[in-house]
TORTOR-576386 format. One record per atom (N, C-alpha, C): residue number from 0; residue in three letters; atom name; x, y, z. Coordinates in steps of 0.05 Angstrom, whole numbers. Each point is the difference from the previous one (the first is absolute). Example, Ala and Ser with C-alpha at 12.3 -4.5 7.8 and 13.67 -1.06 7.14 Angstrom:
BEGIN
+------+------+------+--------+--------+--------+
! resi ! resn ! name !      X !      Y !      Z !
+------+------+------+--------+--------+--------+
!    0 !  ALA !    N !    264 !   -114 !    156 !
!    0 !  ALA !   CA !    -18 !     24 !      0 !
!    0 !  ALA !    C !     18 !     24 !      0 !
!    1 !  SER !    N !     -7 !     21 !    -14 !
!    1 !  SER !   CA !     16 !     24 !      1 !
!    1 !  SER !    C !    -15 !     22 !     14 !
+------+------+------+--------+--------+--------+
***
This chain:
BEGIN
+------+------+------+--------+--------+--------+
! resi ! resn ! name !      X !      Y !      Z !
+------+------+------+--------+--------+--------+
!    0 !  MET !    N !   -767 !     96 !   1183 !
!    0 !  MET !   CA !     -3 !     -9 !     25 !
!    0 !  MET !    C !     28 !     -7 !     11 !
!    1 !  ALA !    N !      2 !      7 !     27 !
!    1 !  ALA !   CA !     24 !      0 !     12 !
!    1 !  ALA !    C !      4 !    -29 !     14 !
!    2 !  LEU !    N !     24 !    -12 !      0 !
!    2 !  LEU !   CA !      7 !    -23 !     10 !
!    2 !  LEU !    C !      2 !      2 !     33 !
!    3 !  LEU !    N !     -6 !    -16 !     11 !
!    3 !  LEU !   CA !      3 !      3 !     31 !
!    3 !  LEU !    C !     21 !    -18 !     10 !
!    4 !  SER !    N !     16 !      7 !     19 !
!    4 !  SER !   CA !     23 !    -14 !      9 !
!    4 !  SER !    C !      5 !      8 !     29 !
!    5 !  HIS !    N !     15 !    -15 !     12 !
!    5 !  HIS !   CA !      7 !      3 !     26 !
!    5 !  HIS !    C !     26 !     17 !      1 !
!    6 !  VAL !    N !      3 !     23 !     11 !
!    6 !  VAL !   CA !     21 !     19 !     -2 !
!    6 !  VAL !    C !     -1 !     12 !     26 !
!    7 !  TRP !    N !     20 !     12 !     10 !
!    7 !  TRP !   CA !      6 !     20 !     19 !
!    7 !  TRP !    C !    -14 !     20 !     -1 !
!    8 !  PHE !    N !      1 !     17 !    -20 !
!    8 !  PHE !   CA !    -12 !     24 !     -5 !
!    8 !  PHE !    C !     -2 !      5 !    -32 !
!    9 !  ASP !    N !    -15 !     18 !     -9 !
!    9 !  ASP !   CA !     -9 !      2 !    -24 !
!    9 !  ASP !    C !     24 !     15 !    -17 !
!   10 !  ARG !    N !      1 !     -6 !    -25 !
!   10 !  ARG !   CA !     21 !     14 !    -14 !
!   10 !  ARG !    C !    -19 !      7 !    -27 !
!   11 !  ILE !    N !      7 !     24 !    -12 !
!   11 !  ILE !   CA !    -11 !      7 !    -27 !
!   11 !  ILE !    C !     12 !    -14 !    -20 !
!   12 !  SER !    N !     23 !     -8 !      6 !
!   12 !  SER !   CA !     13 !    -12 !    -25 !
!   12 !  SER !    C !     28 !    -13 !     14 !
!   13 !  ILE !    N !      9 !    -23 !     -9 !
!   13 !  ILE !   CA !     26 !    -11 !      8 !
!   13 !  ILE !    C !     24 !     17 !    -15 !
!   14 !  SER !    N !      6 !     23 !     11 !
!   14 !  SER !   CA !     21 !     18 !    -15 !
!   14 !  SER !    C !      8 !     18 !     24 !
!   15 !  PRO !    N !     25 !      4 !     -1 !
!   15 !  PRO !   CA !     11 !     24 !     17 !
!   15 !  PRO !    C !     -8 !     31 !     -6 !
!   16 !  ASN !    N !    -11 !     -3 !    -27 !
!   16 !  ASN !   CA !     -7 !     29 !     -9 !
!   16 !  ASN !    C !    -30 !      9 !      9 !
!   17 !  VAL !    N !    -16 !    -16 !     13 !
!   17 !  VAL !   CA !    -24 !      8 !      9 !
!   17 !  VAL !    C !     -2 !      4 !     31 !
!   18 !  PRO !    N !    -15 !     21 !      8 !
!   18 !  PRO !   CA !     -1 !      7 !     28 !
!   18 !  PRO !    C !     -9 !    -24 !     17 !
!   19 !  GLU !    N !      7 !      2 !     30 !
!   19 !  GLU !   CA !    -11 !    -24 !     16 !
!   19 !  GLU !    C !    -29 !      6 !      5 !
!   20 !  HIS !    N !    -13 !    -23 !      8 !
!   20 !  HIS !   CA !    -28 !      2 !      3 !
!   20 !  HIS !    C !      1 !      6 !     32 !
!   21 !  THR !    N !      1 !     24 !      7 !
!   21 !  THR !   CA !      3 !      9 !     29 !
!   21 !  THR !    C !    -21 !     -8 !     20 !
!   22 !  GLU !    N !    -23 !     -3 !    -11 !
!   22 !  GLU !   CA !    -26 !     -7 !     19 !
!   22 !  GLU !    C !      7 !    -29 !     11 !
!   23 !  THR !    N !      4 !    -20 !    -19 !
!   23 !  THR !   CA !      2 !    -27 !      9 !
!   23 !  THR !    C !     27 !     -5 !     11 !
!   24 !  LEU !    N !     20 !     14 !     -8 !
!   24 !  LEU !   CA !     29 !     -7 !     12 !
!   24 !  LEU !    C !      0 !     14 !     31 !
!   25 !  GLU !    N !    -13 !     21 !      3 !
!   25 !  GLU !   CA !     -4 !      8 !     29 !
!   25 !  GLU !    C !    -18 !    -16 !     17 !
!   26 !  THR !    N !    -19 !    -11 !    -12 !
!   26 !  THR !   CA !    -20 !    -16 !     15 !
!   26 !  THR !    C !     13 !    -27 !      9 !
!   27 !  THR !    N !     12 !    -12 !    -21 !
!   27 !  THR !   CA !     14 !    -26 !      5 !
!   27 !  THR !    C !     29 !      7 !     22 !
!   28 !  GLY !    N !     11 !     20 !    -10 !
!   28 !  GLY !   CA !     24 !      8 !     20 !
!   28 !  GLY !    C !     -9 !      1 !     28 !
!   29 !  LYS !    N !    -27 !     12 !      8 !
!   29 !  LYS !   CA !     -4 !      5 !     23 !
!   29 !  LYS !    C !     -8 !    -27 !     13 !
!   30 !  ASP !    N !    -15 !    -17 !    -16 !
!   30 !  ASP !   CA !     -7 !    -26 !      9 !
!   30 !  ASP !    C !     24 !    -15 !      9 !
!   31 !  VAL !    N !     18 !     -2 !    -15 !
!   31 !  VAL !   CA !     29 !    -16 !      6 !
!   31 !  VAL !    C !     14 !     12 !     23 !
!   32 !  THR !    N !      1 !     28 !      4 !
!   32 !  THR !   CA !     15 !     11 !     20 !
!   32 !  THR !    C !    -19 !     -4 !     29 !
!   33 !  ASP !    N !    -27 !      1 !     -3 !
!   33 !  ASP !   CA !    -13 !     -8 !     24 !
!   33 !  ASP !    C !      2 !    -28 !      8 !
!   34 !  PHE !    N !      2 !    -16 !    -23 !
!   34 !  PHE !   CA !      8 !    -28 !     10 !
!   34 !  PHE !    C !     26 !     -3 !     13 !
!   35 !  ILE !    N !     19 !     10 !    -11 !
!   35 !  ILE !   CA !     28 !      1 !     12 !
!   35 !  ILE !    C !     -3 !      9 !     27 !
!   36 !  ARG !    N !    -11 !     20 !      9 !
!   36 !  ARG !   CA !     -1 !     17 !     25 !
!   36 !  ARG !    C !    -16 !    -18 !     22 !
!   37 !  GLN !    N !    -22 !    -17 !    -11 !
!   37 !  GLN !   CA !    -13 !    -18 !     17 !
!   37 !  GLN !    C !     18 !    -22 !      7 !
!   38 !  GLU !    N !     18 !     -6 !    -15 !
!   38 !  GLU !   CA !     18 !    -22 !      6 !
!   38 !  GLU !    C !     21 !      6 !     17 !
!   39 !  VAL !    N !     10 !     29 !     -2 !
!   39 !  VAL !   CA !     18 !      9 !     15 !
!   39 !  VAL !    C !     -9 !      1 !     30 !
!   40 !  VAL !    N !    -26 !     12 !      4 !
!   40 !  VAL !   CA !    -15 !     -1 !     26 !
!   40 !  VAL !    C !     -2 !    -32 !     13 !
!   41 !  LYS !    N !    -10 !    -15 !    -19 !
!   41 !  LYS !   CA !     -7 !    -29 !     10 !
!   41 !  LYS !    C !     27 !    -15 !      6 !
!   42 !  THR !    N !     17 !      1 !    -17 !
!   42 !  THR !   CA !     26 !    -18 !      4 !
!   42 !  THR !    C !     26 !     15 !     15 !
!   43 !  GLY !    N !     -7 !     25 !      0 !
!   43 !  GLY !   CA !     28 !     15 !     15 !
!   43 !  GLY !    C !     24 !      3 !    -14 !
!   44 !  ILE !    N !     -4 !     -9 !    -31 !
!   44 !  ILE !   CA !     24 !      2 !    -15 !
!   44 !  ILE !    C !      2 !     28 !    -10 !
!   45 !  PRO !    N !     19 !     11 !      4 !
!   45 !  PRO !   CA !      3 !     29 !     -8 !
!   45 !  PRO !    C !      2 !      5 !    -30 !
!   46 !  GLU !    N !    -12 !     21 !    -10 !
!   46 !  GLU !   CA !      0 !      9 !    -28 !
!   46 !  GLU !    C !     26 !     -4 !    -13 !
!   47 !  SER !    N !     20 !      5 !     13 !
!   47 !  SER !   CA !     28 !      1 !     -5 !
!   47 !  SER !    C !     13 !    -30 !     -5 !
!   48 !  ARG !    N !    -18 !    -19 !      5 !
!   48 !  ARG !   CA !      9 !    -31 !     -5 !
!   48 !  ARG !    C !    -21 !    -13 !    -22 !
!   49 !  ILE !    N !    -13 !     20 !    -15 !
!   49 !  ILE !   CA !    -21 !     -6 !    -18 !
!   49 !  ILE !    C !     13 !      6 !    -29 !
!   50 !  ILE !    N !     -1 !    -19 !    -22 !
!   50 !  ILE !   CA !      7 !      8 !    -24 !
!   50 !  ILE !    C !    -27 !     -4 !    -19 !
!   51 !  VAL !    N !     -1 !     18 !    -18 !
!   51 !  VAL !   CA !    -25 !      0 !    -19 !
!   51 !  VAL !    C !     12 !     -2 !    -29 !
!   52 !  GLY !    N !    -15 !    -17 !    -11 !
!   52 !  GLY !   CA !      8 !     -7 !    -27 !
!   52 !  GLY !    C !    -21 !    -14 !    -18 !
!   53 !  GLY !    N !      6 !     -2 !    -27 !
!   53 !  GLY !   CA !    -22 !    -16 !    -13 !
!   53 !  GLY !    C !     15 !      0 !    -29 !
!   54 !  PHE !    N !    -14 !    -15 !    -19 !
!   54 !  PHE !   CA !      6 !     -4 !    -28 !
!   54 !  PHE !    C !    -22 !     17 !    -14 !
!   55 !  SER !    N !     10 !     12 !    -21 !
!   55 !  SER !   CA !    -17 !     15 !    -19 !
!   55 !  SER !    C !    -13 !     20 !     15 !
!   56 !  MET !    N !    -27 !      3 !     -5 !
!   56 !  MET !   CA !    -11 !     21 !     18 !
!   56 !  MET !    C !      0 !     -1 !     29 !
!   57 !  GLY !    N !      8 !    -23 !     11 !
!   57 !  GLY !   CA !      3 !     -2 !     31 !
!   57 !  GLY !    C !     28 !     13 !      6 !
!   58 !  GLY !    N !     18 !      2 !    -21 !
!   58 !  GLY !   CA !     26 !     13 !      4 !
!   58 !  GLY !    C !      0 !     30 !      2 !
!   59 !  ALA !    N !    -23 !     10 !    -18 !
!   59 !  ALA !   CA !     -6 !     27 !     -2 !
!   59 !  ALA !    C !    -14 !      7 !     22 !
!   60 !  LEU !    N !    -18 !    -13 !     11 !
!   60 !  LEU !   CA !    -14 !      5 !     25 !
!   60 !  LEU !    C !     22 !      2 !     23 !
!   61 !  ALA !    N !     20 !    -18 !      3 !
!   61 !  ALA !   CA !     16 !     -1 !     20 !
!   61 !  ALA !    C !     17 !     25 !     -2 !
!   62 !  MET !    N !      6 !     10 !    -25 !
!   62 !  MET !   CA !     19 !     22 !      1 !
!   62 !  MET !    C !    -20 !     26 !     10 !
!   63 !  HIS !    N !    -26 !     -3 !     -6 !
!   63 !  HIS !   CA !    -14 !     25 !     12 !
!   63 !  HIS !    C !     -2 !      1 !     32 !
!   64 !  ILE !    N !      0 !    -26 !      9 !
!   64 !  ILE !   CA !     -4 !     -5 !     27 !
!   64 !  ILE !    C !     25 !     12 !     15 !
!   65 !  GLY !    N !     22 !    -13 !    -12 !
!   65 !  GLY !   CA !     28 !      4 !     14 !
!   65 !  GLY !    C !      7 !     31 !     -4 !
!   66 !  PHE !    N !     -3 !     12 !    -20 !
!   66 !  PHE !   CA !     11 !     26 !     -7 !
!   66 !  PHE !    C !    -18 !     23 !      4 !
!   67 !  ARG !    N !    -29 !     -4 !      5 !
!   67 !  ARG !   CA !    -18 !     14 !      5 !
!   67 !  ARG !    C !    -16 !      2 !     27 !
!   68 !  LEU !    N !     -7 !    -26 !      2 !
!   68 !  LEU !   CA !    -21 !     -6 !     25 !
!   68 !  LEU !    C !     14 !     -8 !     26 !
!   69 !  MET !    N !     23 !    -17 !     -2 !
!   69 !  MET !   CA !     11 !    -12 !     22 !
!   69 !  MET !    C !     27 !     -2 !     -2 !
!   70 !  SER !    N !     13 !     22 !      3 !
!   70 !  SER !   CA !     27 !      1 !     -9 !
!   70 !  SER !    C !     20 !     -9 !     21 !
!   71 !  LYS !    N !     -9 !    -12 !     22 !
!   71 !  LYS !   CA !     14 !    -15 !     23 !
!   71 !  LYS !    C !      3 !    -29 !     -1 !
!   72 !  VAL !    N !    -10 !     -9 !    -27 !
!   72 !  VAL !   CA !      4 !    -32 !     -3 !
!   72 !  VAL !    C !     31 !     -5 !     -4 !
!   73 !  ALA !    N !      4 !    -28 !      4 !
!   73 !  ALA !   CA !     31 !     -2 !     -3 !
!   73 !  ALA !    C !      9 !     -5 !    -31 !
!   74 !  GLY !    N !    -21 !     -1 !    -17 !
!   74 !  GLY !   CA !      9 !      1 !    -31 !
!   74 !  GLY !    C !    -23 !     -5 !    -17 !
!   75 !  VAL !    N !      3 !      1 !    -21 !
!   75 !  VAL !   CA !    -18 !      3 !    -26 !
!   75 !  VAL !    C !      8 !    -18 !    -22 !
!   76 !  PHE !    N !     -9 !    -23 !    -11 !
!   76 !  PHE !   CA !      6 !     -7 !    -19 !
!   76 !  PHE !    C !    -22 !     -1 !    -25 !
!   77 !  ALA !    N !     11 !     -2 !    -23 !
!   77 !  ALA !   CA !    -19 !      4 !    -26 !
!   77 !  ALA !    C !      9 !    -18 !    -22 !
!   78 !  LEU !    N !    -12 !    -20 !     -4 !
!   78 !  LEU !   CA !      7 !    -18 !    -20 !
!   78 !  LEU !    C !    -14 !      3 !    -29 !
!   79 !  SER !    N !     12 !      6 !    -23 !
!   79 !  SER !   CA !    -16 !      8 !    -26 !
!   79 !  SER !    C !    -19 !     17 !      4 !
!   80 !  SER !    N !      8 !     24 !     13 !
!   80 !  SER !   CA !    -18 !     22 !      7 !
!   80 !  SER !    C !      9 !     27 !    -13 !
!   81 !  PHE !    N !    -19 !     20 !      0 !
!   81 !  PHE !   CA !      8 !     20 !    -11 !
!   81 !  PHE !    C !    -19 !     24 !     11 !
!   82 !  LEU !    N !      9 !     29 !      2 !
!   82 !  LEU !   CA !    -19 !     23 !      7 !
!   82 !  LEU !    C !     -3 !     18 !    -27 !
!   83 !  SER !    N !    -23 !     10 !      3 !
!   83 !  SER !   CA !     -4 !     19 !    -23 !
!   83 !  SER !    C !     19 !     28 !      3 !
!   84 !  HIS !    N !      7 !      8 !    -23 !
!   84 !  HIS !   CA !     17 !     24 !     -2 !
!   84 !  HIS !    C !    -11 !     22 !     18 !
!   85 !  THR !    N !    -22 !      3 !      4 !
!   85 !  THR !   CA !    -12 !     19 !     19 !
!   85 !  THR !    C !     -9 !     -7 !     28 !
!   86 !  SER !    N !     13 !    -22 !      8 !
!   86 !  SER !   CA !     -8 !    -14 !     24 !
!   86 !  SER !    C !     -2 !     18 !     26 !
!   87 !  SER !    N !    -19 !     -1 !     17 !
!   87 !  SER !   CA !      2 !     13 !     25 !
!   87 !  SER !    C !     24 !     -4 !     18 !
!   88 !  ILE !    N !     11 !    -19 !     -9 !
!   88 !  ILE !   CA !     28 !     -8 !     20 !
!   88 !  ILE !    C !     17 !     18 !     -6 !
!   89 !  TYR !    N !      6 !      4 !    -29 !
!   89 !  TYR !   CA !     20 !     20 !     -7 !
!   89 !  TYR !    C !     -7 !     30 !     12 !
!   90 !  HIS !    N !    -26 !      6 !     -5 !
!   90 !  HIS !   CA !     -6 !     30 !      9 !
!   90 !  HIS !    C !      5 !      1 !     34 !
!   91 !  SER !    N !     -5 !    -19 !     13 !
!   91 !  SER !   CA !      3 !      0 !     29 !
!   91 !  SER !    C !     29 !      1 !      5 !
!   92 !  LEU !    N !     17 !    -19 !    -12 !
!   92 !  LEU !   CA !     27 !      1 !      6 !
!   92 !  LEU !    C !     14 !     27 !    -10 !
!   93 !  LYS !    N !    -10 !     14 !    -21 !
!   93 !  LYS !   CA !     11 !     23 !    -10 !
!   93 !  LYS !    C !     -5 !     23 !     24 !
!   94 !  SER !    N !    -19 !     -2 !     14 !
!   94 !  SER !   CA !     -7 !     20 !     18 !
!   94 !  SER !    C !      9 !     -1 !     26 !
!   95 !  MET !    N !     20 !    -24 !      4 !
!   95 !  MET !   CA !     12 !     -8 !     25 !
!   95 !  MET !    C !     27 !     11 !      0 !
!   96 !  GLN !    N !     14 !      4 !     27 !
!   96 !  GLN !   CA !     29 !      1 !      0 !
!   96 !  GLN !    C !     14 !    -21 !     -3 !
!   97 !  ARG !    N !     20 !      2 !    -10 !
!   97 !  ARG !   CA !     19 !    -26 !     -8 !
!   97 !  ARG !    C !      6 !    -18 !     27 !
!   98 !  GLU !    N !      3 !     14 !     18 !
!   98 !  GLU !   CA !      8 !    -10 !     28 !
!   98 !  GLU !    C !    -27 !    -18 !      9 !
!   99 !  ASP !    N !    -21 !      8 !     -4 !
!   99 !  ASP !   CA !    -22 !    -14 !      8 !
!   99 !  ASP !    C !     -5 !    -28 !    -21 !
!  100 !  ILE !    N !      7 !      3 !    -22 !
!  100 !  ILE !   CA !     -2 !    -22 !    -19 !
!  100 !  ILE !    C !     21 !    -22 !      8 !
!  101 !  LYS !    N !     21 !     11 !     14 !
!  101 !  LYS !   CA !     23 !    -20 !      2 !
!  101 !  LYS !    C !    -11 !    -21 !     25 !
!  102 !  THR !    N !    -21 !      7 !     12 !
!  102 !  THR !   CA !     -8 !    -16 !     24 !
!  102 !  THR !    C !    -26 !    -22 !    -12 !
!  103 !  PHE !    N !     -6 !      3 !    -25 !
!  103 !  PHE !   CA !    -15 !    -16 !    -15 !
!  103 !  PHE !    C !      9 !    -31 !      0 !
!  104 !  PRO !    N !    -17 !    -16 !     -4 !
!  104 !  PRO !   CA !      8 !    -30 !     -5 !
!  104 !  PRO !    C !     15 !     -3 !    -23 !
!  105 !  PRO !    N !     20 !    -20 !     -1 !
!  105 !  PRO !   CA !     13 !     -7 !    -24 !
!  105 !  PRO !    C !    -19 !    -13 !    -19 !
!  106 !  LEU !    N !      4 !      5 !    -26 !
!  106 !  LEU !   CA !    -15 !    -13 !    -24 !
!  106 !  LEU !    C !     13 !    -25 !    -13 !
!  107 !  PHE !    N !    -11 !    -22 !     -6 !
!  107 !  PHE !   CA !     11 !    -26 !    -14 !
!  107 !  PHE !    C !    -18 !      0 !    -25 !
!  108 !  MET !    N !      9 !      2 !    -21 !
!  108 !  MET !   CA !    -16 !     -7 !    -28 !
!  108 !  MET !    C !     15 !    -18 !    -14 !
!  109 !  CYS !    N !    -18 !    -20 !    -13 !
!  109 !  CYS !   CA !     12 !    -18 !    -23 !
!  109 !  CYS !    C !    -18 !      4 !    -21 !
!  110 !  HIS !    N !      9 !    -10 !    -25 !
!  110 !  HIS !   CA !    -18 !      7 !    -26 !
!  110 !  HIS !    C !      9 !    -18 !    -18 !
!  111 !  GLY !    N !    -14 !    -19 !    -11 !
!  111 !  GLY !   CA !      9 !    -15 !    -25 !
!  111 !  GLY !    C !      6 !     17 !    -27 !
!  112 !  ASP !    N !     23 !     -9 !    -13 !
!  112 !  ASP !   CA !      9 !     16 !    -23 !
!  112 !  ASP !    C !    -21 !     -6 !    -25 !
!  113 !  ARG !    N !    -19 !    -23 !      5 !
!  113 !  ARG !   CA !    -15 !     -5 !    -27 !
!  113 !  ARG !    C !    -29 !      6 !     11 !
!  114 !  ASP !    N !     -5 !     10 !     20 !
!  114 !  ASP !   CA !    -26 !      9 !      9 !
!  114 !  ASP !    C !    -14 !     14 !    -22 !
!  115 !  SER !    N !    -25 !    -11 !    -11 !
!  115 !  SER !   CA !    -13 !     15 !    -18 !
!  115 !  SER !    C !    -26 !     18 !      9 !
!  116 !  LEU !    N !     -7 !    -11 !     23 !
!  116 !  LEU !   CA !    -24 !     17 !     12 !
!  116 !  LEU !    C !      9 !     25 !     15 !
!  117 !  VAL !    N !     20 !     -6 !     15 !
!  117 !  VAL !   CA !     11 !     28 !     15 !
!  117 !  VAL !    C !     32 !     -1 !    -12 !
!  118 !  PRO !    N !      7 !     16 !    -21 !
!  118 !  PRO !   CA !     29 !     -1 !    -10 !
!  118 !  PRO !    C !     20 !      9 !     20 !
!  119 !  HIS !    N !     22 !    -18 !     -4 !
!  119 !  HIS !   CA !     23 !      6 !     20 !
!  119 !  HIS !    C !      5 !     30 !      6 !
!  120 !  GLU !    N !     -1 !     14 !    -28 !
!  120 !  GLU !   CA !      7 !     29 !      2 !
!  120 !  GLU !    C !    -16 !     15 !     24 !
!  121 !  TRP !    N !    -27 !     -4 !     -3 !
!  121 !  TRP !   CA !    -17 !      8 !     20 !
!  121 !  TRP !    C !      7 !      1 !     29 !
!  122 !  GLY !    N !      7 !    -27 !      8 !
!  122 !  GLY !   CA !      9 !     -5 !     27 !
!  122 !  GLY !    C !     26 !     13 !      3 !
!  123 !  LYS !    N !     19 !      1 !    -19 !
!  123 !  LYS !   CA !     26 !     12 !      6 !
!  123 !  LYS !    C !     -3 !     29 !      3 !
!  124 !  ASN !    N !    -20 !     14 !    -17 !
!  124 !  ASN !   CA !      0 !     28 !      1 !
!  124 !  ASN !    C !    -13 !     10 !     29 !
!  125 !  THR !    N !    -19 !    -17 !      8 !
!  125 !  THR !   CA !    -12 !      5 !     26 !
!  125 !  THR !    C !     21 !     -3 !     22 !
!  126 !  PHE !    N !     17 !    -15 !     -2 !
!  126 !  PHE !   CA !     21 !     -5 !     19 !
!  126 !  PHE !    C !     21 !     24 !      2 !
!  127 !  GLN !    N !      7 !      7 !    -28 !
!  127 !  GLN !   CA !     22 !     20 !     -2 !
!  127 !  GLN !    C !    -16 !     30 !      7 !
!  128 !  THR !    N !    -21 !      8 !     -1 !
!  128 !  THR !   CA !    -16 !     19 !      8 !
!  128 !  THR !    C !      0 !      2 !     31 !
!  129 !  LEU !    N !     -9 !    -26 !     12 !
!  129 !  LEU !   CA !      0 !      2 !     27 !
!  129 !  LEU !    C !     29 !      4 !     10 !
!  130 !  LYS !    N !     19 !    -11 !    -10 !
!  130 !  LYS !   CA !     25 !      1 !      8 !
!  130 !  LYS !    C !     11 !     31 !     -1 !
!  131 !  GLN !    N !     -6 !     15 !    -22 !
!  131 !  GLN !   CA !      6 !     29 !     -4 !
!  131 !  GLN !    C !    -15 !     15 !     21 !
!  132 !  LEU !    N !    -18 !     -8 !     12 !
!  132 !  LEU !   CA !    -20 !     13 !     21 !
!  132 !  LEU !    C !     14 !     -3 !     28 !
!  133 !  GLY !    N !     18 !    -21 !      3 !
!  133 !  GLY !   CA !     12 !     -5 !     25 !
!  133 !  GLY !    C !     -7 !    -26 !     10 !
!  134 !  VAL !    N !    -16 !    -16 !    -13 !
!  134 !  VAL !   CA !     -7 !    -27 !     12 !
!  134 !  VAL !    C !     27 !    -19 !     -5 !
!  135 !  ASP !    N !      8 !    -14 !     21 !
!  135 !  ASP !   CA !     19 !    -21 !     -2 !
!  135 !  ASP !    C !     -9 !    -24 !     -9 !
!  136 !  GLY !    N !     13 !    -17 !    -15 !
!  136 !  GLY !   CA !    -10 !    -25 !     -9 !
!  136 !  GLY !    C !     21 !    -15 !    -19 !
!  137 !  GLU !    N !    -12 !    -22 !    -11 !
!  137 !  GLU !   CA !     15 !    -13 !    -20 !
!  137 !  GLU !    C !    -22 !    -14 !    -19 !
!  138 !  PHE !    N !     10 !     -2 !    -24 !
!  138 !  PHE !   CA !    -14 !    -10 !    -23 !
!  138 !  PHE !    C !     14 !    -22 !    -13 !
!  139 !  HIS !    N !    -16 !    -22 !     -5 !
!  139 !  HIS !   CA !     13 !    -23 !    -12 !
!  139 !  HIS !    C !    -18 !     -7 !    -24 !
!  140 !  THR !    N !     16 !     -4 !    -23 !
!  140 !  THR !   CA !    -14 !     -9 !    -25 !
!  140 !  THR !    C !      3 !    -30 !      0 !
!  141 !  ILE !    N !    -26 !    -12 !     -6 !
!  141 !  ILE !   CA !      3 !    -30 !      0 !
!  141 !  ILE !    C !     -1 !     -8 !    -30 !
!  142 !  PRO !    N !     26 !    -13 !     -9 !
!  142 !  PRO !   CA !      0 !     -8 !    -27 !
!  142 !  PRO !    C !    -22 !    -20 !     -7 !
!  143 !  ASN !    N !    -10 !      2 !    -28 !
!  143 !  ASN !   CA !    -18 !    -20 !     -7 !
!  143 !  ASN !    C !    -28 !     -3 !     14 !
!  144 !  ALA !    N !     -7 !     20 !     16 !
!  144 !  ALA !   CA !    -25 !     -3 !     13 !
!  144 !  ALA !    C !    -22 !     20 !    -10 !
!  145 !  LEU !    N !    -23 !    -11 !     -1 !
!  145 !  LEU !   CA !    -26 !     12 !    -12 !
!  145 !  LEU !    C !     -9 !     15 !     24 !
!  146 !  HIS !    N !    -31 !      5 !      0 !
!  146 !  HIS !   CA !    -12 !     11 !     24 !
!  146 !  HIS !    C !     -8 !    -26 !     17 !
!  147 !  GLU !    N !     22 !     -4 !     15 !
!  147 !  GLU !   CA !     -2 !    -23 !     19 !
!  147 !  GLU !    C !     27 !      5 !     19 !
!  148 !  MET !    N !     -4 !    -20 !     22 !
!  148 !  MET !   CA !     20 !     -2 !     20 !
!  148 !  MET !    C !     17 !    -23 !     -6 !
!  149 !  LYS !    N !     24 !      3 !      4 !
!  149 !  LYS !   CA !     21 !    -21 !     -6 !
!  149 !  LYS !    C !     17 !     -6 !     25 !
!  150 !  GLU !    N !      8 !    -25 !      3 !
!  150 !  GLU !   CA !     13 !     -8 !     26 !
!  150 !  GLU !    C !     22 !     19 !      4 !
!  151 !  LYS !    N !     14 !     10 !    -20 !
!  151 !  LYS !   CA !     29 !     20 !      8 !
!  151 !  LYS !    C !    -14 !     21 !     15 !
!  152 !  GLU !    N !    -19 !     13 !    -12 !
!  152 !  GLU !   CA !     -9 !     25 !     11 !
!  152 !  GLU !    C !     -8 !     -6 !     35 !
!  153 !  LEU !    N !    -15 !    -20 !      3 !
!  153 !  LEU !   CA !    -12 !     -8 !     24 !
!  153 !  LEU !    C !     24 !     -2 !     21 !
!  154 !  LEU !    N !     22 !    -15 !    -11 !
!  154 !  LEU !   CA !     22 !     -4 !     17 !
!  154 !  LEU !    C !     14 !     27 !      8 !
!  155 !  GLN !    N !      1 !     19 !    -20 !
!  155 !  GLN !   CA !      9 !     22 !      4 !
!  155 !  GLN !    C !    -14 !     18 !     20 !
!  156 !  LEU !    N !    -25 !     -2 !     -2 !
!  156 !  LEU !   CA !    -20 !     13 !     17 !
!  156 !  LEU !    C !      2 !    -11 !     27 !
!  157 !  TYR !    N !      3 !    -28 !      5 !
!  157 !  TYR !   CA !      7 !    -12 !     23 !
!  157 !  TYR !    C !     22 !     14 !     14 !
!  158 !  GLU !    N !     20 !      3 !    -14 !
!  158 !  GLU !   CA !     27 !      9 !     12 !
!  158 !  GLU !    C !     -7 !     29 !      7 !
!  159 !  TRP !    N !    -11 !     14 !    -18 !
!  159 !  TRP !   CA !     -6 !     29 !     10 !
!  159 !  TRP !    C !    -15 !      1 !     20 !
!  160 !  ILE !    N !    -20 !    -14 !      6 !
!  160 !  ILE !   CA !    -21 !      0 !     24 !
!  160 !  ILE !    C !     18 !     -5 !     24 !
!  161 !  ASN !    N !     18 !    -22 !      0 !
!  161 !  ASN !   CA !     16 !     -5 !     21 !
!  161 !  ASN !    C !     19 !     23 !     11 !
!  162 !  ARG !    N !      9 !     15 !    -22 !
!  162 !  ARG !   CA !     17 !     23 !      5 !
!  162 !  ARG !    C !    -17 !     23 !     15 !
!  163 !  CYS !    N !    -24 !      5 !     -7 !
!  163 !  CYS !   CA !    -17 !     21 !      8 !
!  163 !  CYS !    C !    -10 !     -8 !     29 !
!  164 !  LEU !    N !     -5 !    -25 !      3 !
!  164 !  LEU !   CA !    -10 !    -11 !     26 !
!  164 !  LEU !    C !     18 !    -19 !     12 !
!  165 !  PRO !    N !     21 !      8 !     11 !
!  165 !  PRO !   CA !     19 !    -20 !     10 !
!  165 !  PRO !    C !    -11 !    -10 !     28 !
!  166 !  PRO !    N !      5 !    -22 !      6 !
!  166 !  PRO !   CA !    -12 !    -16 !     28 !
!  166 !  PRO !    C !      7 !     22 !     23 !
!  167 !  MET !    N !    -22 !     -2 !     16 !
!  167 !  MET !   CA !      0 !     17 !     23 !
!  167 !  MET !    C !     19 !    -14 !     23 !
+------+------+------+--------+--------+--------+
***
């Protein structure tokens, strides 16, 4: 019997070694991008003044949005997150010209060094792979952090957001 939980998209397993559940990832990605586009129309805030991000699966979804579905956002952050080794993001970036990737939003990632649900190595490998494919960004290791958010990373995130979205 499967346990039900509230998640952004389905996963076969919590591991970078399994493929993404493309159907639910695409459906959720479309729902989120539709929501953002409605807000752009409703409020007049340009896509280039919007940052997408999240914790754990929310961070993975944010990377899909920022690097596959809405590459004009101001930034992407992912806290305690990872991508599958065969992520569609990697395939998409590999098929693009380096110059096009340079216009993509910057990435901010943090990961606890004691995270037992999503090991630090998974987040670091995700960041390094994206960096090798041309995504600009920064990765911060949070000492003594499990699968949780710490004040230190939230302060670093706050500073990064202020750099990405300076006052108008």
